[in-house]
Residue frames as a rotation matrix with the C-alpha (Angstrom) as fourth column:
MET 1
0.565 0.825 0.000 0.00
0.825 -0.565 -0.001 0.00
0.000 0.001 -1.000 0.00
SER 2
0.418 -0.469 -0.778 2.83
0.184 -0.795 0.578 2.40
-0.890 -0.385 -0.246 0.74
ALA 3
-0.638 -0.647 0.417 4.22
0.514 0.046 0.857 1.86
-0.574 0.761 0.303 -2.79
ILE 4
-0.043 0.723 0.690 0.93
0.958 -0.165 0.232 3.06
0.282 0.671 -0.686 -4.31
ILE 5
0.811 0.302 -0.501 0.94
0.488 -0.822 0.294 6.15
-0.323 -0.483 -0.814 -2.09
PHE 6
-0.093 -0.934 -0.345 4.55
0.233 -0.357 0.904 6.82
-0.968 0.004 0.251 -3.10
LEU 7
-0.653 -0.122 0.747 3.68
0.742 0.091 0.664 6.54
-0.149 0.988 0.031 -6.83
LEU 8
0.421 0.865 0.272 0.65
0.875 -0.466 0.128 8.80
0.238 0.184 -0.954 -6.42
GLY 9
0.623 -0.281 -0.730 2.82
0.296 -0.779 0.553 11.35
-0.724 -0.561 -0.402 -4.65
ALA 10
-0.497 -0.862 0.098 5.39
0.369 -0.107 0.923 11.19
-0.785 0.495 0.372 -7.45
VAL 11
-0.343 0.458 0.820 2.67
0.920 -0.013 0.392 11.67
0.190 0.889 -0.417 -10.07
VAL 12
0.732 0.637 -0.240 1.21
0.678 -0.715 0.171 14.65
-0.062 -0.288 -0.956 -8.21
ILE 13
0.262 -0.728 -0.634 4.63
0.171 -0.611 0.773 16.28
-0.950 -0.311 -0.036 -7.86
ALA 14
-0.681 -0.498 0.537 5.37
0.576 0.088 0.813 15.67
-0.452 0.863 0.227 -11.56
ALA 15
0.086 0.805 0.587 2.00
0.961 -0.222 0.163 17.16
0.262 0.550 -0.793 -12.56
ILE 16
0.786 0.144 -0.602 2.65
0.406 -0.854 0.325 20.26
-0.467 -0.500 -0.729 -10.45
GLY 17
-0.188 -0.950 -0.250 6.11
0.211 -0.288 0.934 20.63
-0.959 0.123 0.254 -11.99
ILE 18
-0.596 0.033 0.802 4.74
0.800 0.113 0.590 20.33
-0.071 0.993 -0.094 -15.53
GLY 19
0.507 0.856 0.100 2.02
0.855 -0.514 0.069 22.85
0.111 0.051 -0.993 -14.71
VAL 20
0.523 -0.403 -0.751 4.59
0.210 -0.793 0.572 25.34
-0.826 -0.457 -0.330 -13.45
LEU 21
-0.575 -0.792 0.207 6.72
0.364 -0.022 0.931 24.87
-0.733 0.611 0.301 -16.57
VAL 22
-0.250 0.573 0.780 3.73
0.948 -0.018 0.317 25.41
0.196 0.819 -0.539 -18.86
TYR 23
0.748 0.555 -0.363 2.69
0.637 -0.755 0.157 28.54
-0.187 -0.349 -0.918 -16.93
VAL 24
0.184 -0.770 -0.611 6.20
0.121 -0.599 0.792 30.01
-0.975 -0.219 -0.017 -17.08
SER 25
-0.684 -0.482 0.548 6.58
0.563 0.128 0.816 29.29
-0.464 0.867 0.184 -20.80
LYS 26
0.029 0.792 0.610 3.26
0.954 -0.204 0.220 31.03
0.299 0.575 -0.761 -21.60
GLU 27
0.498 0.114 -0.860 4.12
0.582 -0.779 0.233 34.13
-0.643 -0.616 -0.454 -19.57
PRO 28
0.937 -0.151 0.316 5.17
0.173 -0.582 -0.794 37.15
0.304 0.799 -0.519 -21.67
PRO 29
0.124 -0.981 -0.150 8.90
0.861 0.181 -0.475 37.82
0.493 -0.070 0.867 -21.79
ARG 30
0.911 0.167 -0.377 10.35
0.369 -0.737 0.566 40.37
-0.183 -0.655 -0.733 -19.39
SER 31
-0.056 -0.988 0.146 13.57
0.978 -0.025 0.209 41.22
-0.202 0.154 0.967 -21.17
SER 32
-0.282 -0.122 -0.952 14.64
0.196 -0.978 0.067 44.77
-0.939 -0.168 0.299 -21.85
LEU 33
-0.932 -0.119 -0.342 13.93
-0.296 -0.291 0.910 44.33
-0.207 0.949 0.236 -25.57
SER 34
-0.643 0.724 0.248 10.49
0.731 0.678 -0.083 42.75
-0.228 0.128 -0.965 -25.24
SER 35
0.193 0.742 -0.642 8.70
0.364 -0.662 -0.655 46.11
-0.911 -0.108 -0.398 -25.26
ILE 36
-0.359 -0.391 -0.848 10.60
-0.643 -0.554 0.528 47.11
-0.676 0.735 -0.052 -28.41
ASP 37
-0.994 0.014 0.107 9.62
0.079 0.772 0.631 43.83
-0.074 0.636 -0.768 -30.06
ASP 38
-0.253 0.965 -0.063 5.98
0.787 0.168 -0.594 44.38
-0.563 -0.200 -0.802 -29.08
PHE 39
0.131 0.256 -0.958 6.05
-0.175 -0.945 -0.277 47.88
-0.976 0.204 -0.079 -30.58
ALA 40
-0.711 -0.465 -0.527 7.60
-0.595 -0.001 0.804 46.63
-0.375 0.885 -0.276 -33.82
ARG 41
-0.853 0.449 0.267 4.99
0.499 0.851 0.163 43.86
-0.154 0.272 -0.950 -34.04
GLN 42
0.073 0.925 -0.374 2.13
0.633 -0.333 -0.699 46.33
-0.770 -0.185 -0.610 -33.55
LYS 43
-0.098 -0.199 -0.975 3.63
-0.484 -0.847 0.221 48.79
-0.870 0.494 -0.013 -36.02
GLN 44
-0.953 -0.284 -0.106 3.91
-0.241 0.499 0.833 46.04
-0.183 0.819 -0.544 -38.63
ALA 45
-0.545 0.816 0.191 0.29
0.770 0.578 -0.271 45.01
-0.332 0.000 -0.943 -38.03
MET 46
0.310 0.701 -0.642 -0.94
0.387 -0.710 -0.588 48.57
-0.868 -0.066 -0.492 -38.57
ALA 47
-0.587 -0.613 -0.528 1.20
-0.239 -0.491 0.837 49.27
-0.773 0.618 0.142 -41.65
PRO 48
0.459 0.759 -0.463 -0.66
-0.697 -0.016 -0.717 49.49
-0.551 0.651 0.521 -44.97
ARG 49
0.295 -0.284 0.912 -0.22
0.385 0.909 0.159 46.53
-0.874 0.304 0.378 -47.25
ALA 50
-0.667 -0.667 -0.331 1.75
-0.061 -0.394 0.917 46.99
-0.742 0.632 0.223 -50.47
ASN 51
-0.946 0.303 0.116 -1.02
0.191 0.232 0.954 45.66
0.262 0.924 -0.278 -52.73
SER 52
-0.280 0.896 -0.344 -4.04
0.914 0.140 -0.380 47.08
-0.293 -0.421 -0.859 -50.95
GLY 53
-0.990 -0.110 0.090 -4.66
0.137 -0.909 0.394 50.06
0.039 0.403 0.915 -53.19
ARG 54
-0.499 0.853 -0.152 -8.01
-0.344 -0.357 -0.869 51.82
-0.795 -0.381 0.471 -53.20
HIS 55
0.146 0.537 -0.831 -8.78
-0.977 -0.057 -0.208 50.84
-0.159 0.842 0.516 -56.77
LYS 56
0.310 0.028 0.950 -9.52
-0.158 0.987 0.022 47.22
-0.937 -0.157 0.311 -57.51
ASN 57
0.697 -0.074 0.713 -9.02
0.695 0.316 -0.646 47.71
-0.178 0.946 0.271 -61.22
SER 58
-0.172 -0.878 -0.446 -5.69
0.643 -0.443 0.624 49.31
-0.746 -0.179 0.641 -62.07
ALA 59
-0.446 0.052 0.894 -7.15
0.825 -0.363 0.433 50.91
0.347 0.930 0.119 -65.24
HIS 60
0.652 0.744 0.144 -9.26
0.597 -0.621 0.507 53.20
0.467 -0.244 -0.850 -63.06
ALA 61
0.602 -0.491 -0.629 -6.17
0.507 -0.374 0.777 54.35
-0.617 -0.787 0.023 -61.22
GLY 62
0.852 -0.288 -0.436 -4.55
-0.493 -0.723 -0.485 55.64
-0.176 0.628 -0.758 -64.39
ASN 63
-0.305 -0.946 0.110 -1.94
-0.867 0.324 0.380 52.91
-0.395 0.020 -0.918 -64.35
SER 64
0.464 0.546 -0.697 -2.40
-0.828 0.547 -0.122 50.05
0.315 0.634 0.706 -66.78
GLY 65
0.984 -0.046 0.175 -0.61
-0.045 0.874 0.484 47.59
-0.175 -0.484 0.858 -64.54
GLN 66
0.490 -0.864 0.114 2.84
0.503 0.173 -0.847 48.56
0.712 0.473 0.519 -65.74
ALA 67
0.117 -0.563 -0.818 5.69
0.948 -0.182 0.261 49.70
-0.296 -0.806 0.512 -63.57
PRO 68
0.860 0.188 -0.473 6.19
0.121 -0.978 -0.169 53.47
-0.495 0.089 -0.864 -63.48
SER 69
0.603 -0.665 0.441 8.67
0.638 0.069 -0.767 54.72
0.480 0.744 0.466 -66.00
SER 70
0.058 -0.678 -0.733 11.81
0.884 -0.306 0.353 56.42
-0.464 -0.669 0.581 -64.82
ALA 71
0.558 0.116 -0.821 12.65
-0.011 -0.989 -0.148 60.07
-0.830 0.092 -0.551 -65.45
SER 72
-0.505 -0.818 -0.276 15.35
-0.343 -0.103 0.934 59.13
-0.792 0.566 -0.228 -67.96
ASN 73
-0.615 0.360 0.702 12.82
0.719 0.621 0.312 57.23
-0.324 0.696 -0.641 -70.09
LYS 74
0.487 0.845 -0.222 10.47
0.688 -0.528 -0.498 60.23
-0.538 0.090 -0.838 -70.11
LEU 75
0.433 -0.405 -0.806 13.27
-0.388 -0.890 0.239 62.46
-0.814 0.209 -0.542 -71.38
GLY 76
0.969 0.019 -0.247 14.31
-0.236 0.368 -0.899 59.97
0.073 0.930 0.361 -74.05
ARG 77
0.118 -0.992 0.048 17.76
-0.941 -0.127 -0.312 59.26
0.316 -0.008 -0.949 -72.57
GLY 78
-0.841 -0.488 0.233 18.06
-0.540 0.783 -0.310 55.54
-0.032 -0.386 -0.922 -72.19
VAL 79
0.044 0.850 -0.525 15.88
-0.736 0.383 0.558 52.58
0.676 0.362 0.642 -72.56
C-alpha cells in the first residue's frame, strides 16, 4: 500500500512541476527588448499593405498595370 501512495505522490509532484513549466513558458517575456519587439509587431500590423490600393481595377487608377517609368525614359535618354 505504501508503494501506491509513493507513486501517487510522485505523479502529483510531476504534474505540479509540468504545470509550473507550462505557466512560465506562456508568460510574456520580461527582457529589456520585449517592449521594443511588441512595438515593432504592432507597427507592422498597422502598416498598410503593399497591394491594398483603393482601386480594384488598375485601369481606373490611371496605371495600366505597368511599372512606373523612370525620369530618364520620359526624357528619351536611355531605354
